[in-house]
N, C-alpha and C positions, 0 to 999 in steps of 0.2 A: 502680870501675866505669869502663866506656867512657863518655867525655862527648862531647857533641856540640858543646861552648864551648870553644873554645881557650882561653879567657879562664882556664879551669882549671889549662891546662898548665903546671906550676910547675917550676922545676930549680933547682939550686945556685947558677947563675950567676944568673938572675933574683933569689933570695933575696939574694946578695949586694949586687946592685945596688939592693936595698932599704933597704941599712944607714943612708942619706944621710937617710931618711924617719924611721927611726926615732930617729935621734939627737934628733929634735925631742922626745922625751921627757924631756929633761934639762931639771931644775927642777920636775920632779913636774906638768906641764901635764897636765890631762886630756884626753886626744886623743879623737876621734871623726870616724866617715865616711872613706871613703876618696878618693882626690884624682881619681880617673877621671871624665872626664865622662860616662860611661854610666851613672854613679851617681846622676846629678842626677833630680830627678822626671820622668815621663813629659811633664807639661805643658811643662817647660821646653825640652825637645825637639822638640816637637810641631808638626807643621804640616797645615792643612787642618782639615776639619769633625770632631766629636767620633765616636767609634768607637759604633755602636749596638750595644746588648748586651740580652741575653736572658737569665736568671736560670732555670734549670730546676732545681727542687728548693728548697723554703722552709723546711726545718727550720732546727736551731741554726745549722748550718753554713753555710746559705743566707743567714740572717739575718745573721750574721757577714760574707759576701763583701760583700753587700749596703751596708752600714755601709761597707768600707772604698770601695767603688764608687764611692757616694757623696762621699766626699772627693777622689776623682780629676776633676778638670775636666773632661777628655778621654774620660770615658767617661758616655754617655748611656743611662741603663736605660729600654729599652722596652716591656720585658716582663717579668712575673714567672708562673712557672707550677708547679703543685703541685696533686696530686689528692687531697689533705686541706685542706678548706676553711678551718677554724681558722688552719693555716699560712700560707694563700695571704692570707688577710684582714691576719693580724697583721702580714706581712712587707709589704704593700701600704702598710700606714701609715709604712713608710718612704720609699716611692715612690709617692705619691698619681697622679703622673701616668703611670706605667706601666700598661699594659692587664694584667689579671687572667685568666689562661686556666688549664684544668686540664688540657689533651691538648698537650702538649709538640710535636706536629706542627703546631700552628698558630704557633707560635714560628718553626718551621724553614722554614715556608711565607711568613713574612713576608721579602720581598724587601727591606725597608729595614734587616733587622737584618743586620749583620755579623759578630758575635762572639756565642757561647754559653757560658755556663757550668754544667756539669753537677755540681751538688750533690747529686744523689739518694742513696737508699740504693745502697749499694756495688753489689748484685747486679741494678740496674736501669741500671747504666751503659753496657751494649753495645751494644743498640738504638739508644738514644736518639744516642752518639756517634757511632756509624757512619752514622746517617741524618742527624745533622749534617755531618758530614765530605762525606756525598754531595751534601747540599744546597748546599755550597760555603761552609758557615759556618766561620770560626777556632772553635777549640774549647779551652777550659779543662776540664779533667777532674780532678776531686778524687782523691787517691791513698786506698788503691789502685783501680787502674785497673777491676778487675774482682773477682770473689770466687773465680773460677776461670780455672787458667792457657789453659783454652782461649779465654774470652772476653777474656782480658789479649790474648791473641797476637791475636784477631782486630782488637782495638780498635788495638793498635799497627801490625798489619798495612796496615789500612785509613789510618791516619795517616802512615805511611812511603809510601805510594803515592800519597797527594793531593799533588801537587807543588804545588799552587795555594792550599793550605790549611795556616794556620799552626796546630799543635797543641801544647799545654803540659799536661804534668802536675802536679797539686797538691804538687809536691815542694817546699814553700816556702822551706826552708832554702837551696837551691841560686840563689836570686835575692837573697839576703841579702846586702847588702855587709859588714858586721862580720863575718858567717860566713865569707865567701868569704876575708877578710883572714886570719882564724883559721886556715883551711885552709891558706895560703901557708906559715905556720910548719910544720906537722907535712908536708906535702909535701916541704919544702925540707930536712929533715931535722934541724930544731933541736933536736927532742926526741929525735934520734940514732933507731936501729931502733925502729920502732912493733910492738910484740907484744902488747898488750891494750887493747880498747875497752872501756866499761862506760856502760849508760846505764839509766835507771829513770823510770818513770811510777807515781807513788803520789797517788792522788785519792780520798777516799773520796766515792763516786758509784755510785749502783746502775745505772747506765745505762737504768733500766727509764722507760718512757713511759705514761701514763694517757690513756685516752679512753674515753667513757660507751659508744661503739660497741665492742663486743667484737671485731667483724672488723677494723676501724679499728686497735684497740689492738694486735692481732697483728701488722699492718704496722708500724706505729710501732715494735716492739721485734726488728724484723728482725736487731740485732746480739745478740739473746740467742739464737737459733736455728741449729742445725747447719748447715740447708741453705743459710742464706744469710748466715752470718757468718764473717768471719776471726778474730774473736777480738781481745783486748787489742793481741796483738803486729802481727797484720795491720792494724787500723783504727788503731793511736796509736802501735806501735814500729815501723810502716814508715819513718817520718821518721828515726828513729834510725838503724834497720839502714843505710838508704839514706845519710846520714850517714858512718856508719863504713867501707862501702864505698868512697865518695868520698873519705874522708880516707886510709884507707890503700891507696888505688889498686887494689884488685882485689875479687872476687865472693868468696862462700863457697861451700866444695864440699860443706858438709854442716851440720845443725843437729841439737841435741838439746833435747828440749823435755819440761816438766811443767807440770801445772796442774791447781788444784783450787778447788772452791767455800768458801770460809771462813766467808762473811759472808750472802751475800745468798742464802739457800736459798728461791728462790721459784718453782723450777720449771725456771729457766733451763737449757739446754742447754751454755751455754759457760763455762768457768771464770772467775771474777771474779778469780784471782790467777794468773800464768803467769812461768816464767821459761824462758829459752832461752841456748843458748849455741851460735854458730855458728862453724864452724870454717874458716878463710882459709887461703890457701896460706902457706908458708914458716914454720908453727906458729903464726900470729897466730889470736887467738880474740876474740870479742865476748860480753860476758855481757849479757843485756836481761833486767829483770825489770818486772813492771807488777803492780799491785792497784788494786783499788776497794774495799779494805776498810781503808785506811789511807792517812792524808795526809802523815806526816812526813816530811821531806827533799825533797818533791815533786818537781821532773824536774830531772836534769842528764845531761851526757855527759862522760867521760873517757876520755883516749887517754895509754897510757902508752909511754913509751919508754925506750931505755937510758940516755939523758942529761937525761929531764925528762917531767913529766907537764902535760899540757894539760887545764885542764877549761873546760868551756864550760856556761854557766848564765844563764838569762835575756837570751842574746843578747850576753852580755859573755864575755871568755876571758882566762884566767890561765895562766902558764907557770910550773909549779914543776920547779928544778933540782936535780938530783942534787950531792953535794958534790964529785963525781968528775969533773962532766963539763966538758967543755972550755970556756974564756973565749971567748964569741965578739966581746965588746967593748961592744956598745950596750947590753947588760942592766945594767951598771953604772949607766947615768943614767937607767934605765928608772923610771918611776912603778912603785911595791910597794905591795901590799896584804896583812895579816897574816890568816890562817885558822888560827884556833887556834896552834900552833906551827910553822906554816909561811908562808913568805913567797912570795906570789905575783907573778910578773913580768907587768904589764897589758898585752895584748894588744888594743891598738886602733888603728884605720885614721885616715887624713887627716893623718897627720905632716907631710908635706912640705908642704901647704897652710898647716898652721899655722904653721910655721918659716917660712915666706915672709913671715907678716905681723909678724914681730919680736917683740920682750919683752911685750907684751900681746895675744895672739892672741883672733880672736873666734871662739869656742866655735860650732860649728855643732848645735846642739842636736835636729835633726831624726831623727838616728839613735837617740836615746833615746825619742823619742816615737811613731814607727813601728816595726812588729813585721814579721815574715817574710811573713805573708799579704799586708800594704801593698805590700812590695817584690816578692812574687809576682803580685799583680795588675797592679801599676805595669808590669811586665816583659810581661804578657800584652797589655794596652791598647796598649802602645808598638809590641811587635813585630808585633800584629796590625795596627796602623795603617800600619806601614813593609810589610809584606806586600801589603796593600788598594792602597796608593797605587803600590808598583810594579807591580802588575797592571794599574792603571789606565793609567801612565805606558809601560808598554810595549804595551799594544794600542792606544793612542791612536797611537803612532809605528810599529808593527810589524804590528798587527793581532792576531786573536787565534786564525788558523789554526797557528800554529808552535809547536804545544804543547812540544814538547822544548827550543825557544829559549828559550820563556817559563821552563822548569822551571830552565834554566842562569842565567838573569837572577837567578831570584828565590832561586837559590843564593846568588850574590854577595850579593845584598843581606842574605841570612843572618848574613853576617858581620859585620854592624852591629847584630844582634840585642841586647839587656840579656841578662844571664845569668838562665837559667830551666832547667827541666827539660824534654827533651823525649821523644817516644815511646820511645826507646831508654832513656834513664835510667826513666821511668815503667814500663816493662815490666820490667825488671831487677829493679827494688824490689818489684813487685808479685808475681814469681815467688818472690823469696826469703820474704818475708813470708806468702804462702800455704804454703809449704814449714815455713816457722817455725810457723804454727798448726797444720799436720797433726802436726807433732811433738809440739808441746803436747797434742792432743786424742788422742795415742796413746800419750804419756809414753815416747817411744823415739826412737832416731838415725834421721833421714830424709837420704839422699843429696839432692845438687842437682847432678845431672850439666851439663856444659857445654850438651847440647844442648837443655837446656830454657831455654836464654838466646837459642836463634836463633828469629827471626820468620820468616824466609821459609817 
């Protein structure tokens, strides 16, 4: 996939230059976290007052987002919004000082709120996100951006054209320093020619929500209905599919899907089990399977190359080399872990920082205690603040009349953003997820022509 953040552009020379970092793996030292200053928590790079945030959507994902926001000192949650009163009251207990409202327009009308996070059901994103952008709010929109390509394109177009608004899509892995580090290995060719990706989501869970009010219960179960859901591959698999395109540095051209309901025969219209096969250029493919009928083996991603296989699980990475693969040098000294009869080389970041500490390095355990959502929200708060303060600085010195000059100034500021998914990454991933779900529902092969990726 194309990426708006140059931090992800990796080549062989960059990889060779990182060998000195990898040599810190000597002696079996457990390595964590990358050395770049941009990977410090937002509060350590922050200047000015906290970013005032409004959270729209207080379901399970919204509550998880709020719990993470409460740990970011520079995020001040001012408002919570949900049309379902039990969700609003439950979430309100986590942030008792925040206003609780049922109409998102009240959040957008609040001039003191700088940024909003949209965590409503997917099919409700479009109007809220576009109105938030028009209100001048910085926006974090959960992935997928929408349940139709038309709605997703409208969101992406609004974000693209809003020069003074920071927009971030909720593709969490793109902000995670550990996953970015593992990406470097794949992109740099350490695994040889990548030809197959495989990922899975196995979790025994009905996805059904209950309510004493039949009308509300239907609204709560939007993921089980054809007209509002993009299914397992769209709601869950979008993150794995996005990562595959990111790692393989390309976009799929077609997808074949299959689906069935094998356990939860409760009248749902969306399968509880599905398999998707995505075709990438040059013969590469991705297989994604998801089920709500079984939890065995949980979730993981695999990237197969001609020289090695990279496994990503629970935000940790391992490389399993082929017996005939060339010796790169550093792997001789790297920490290794055994999986059944296979030996995996641990892929972890922060090697240079630990090497500089000498024989007894102090391990930074933060990377183990945080998750990808934490880093995504950390990036959103930091980047929102950077944009906000940039606008204030520019208008204070030059006024607000020259919109083009302001846009150019903010474009320069954007080079200092923390890694995150922008509107382009969010849109492309949403297109792929929607077409994959279409293939599952039709049990057929569906083309993804290049023109679908165009926003203009």
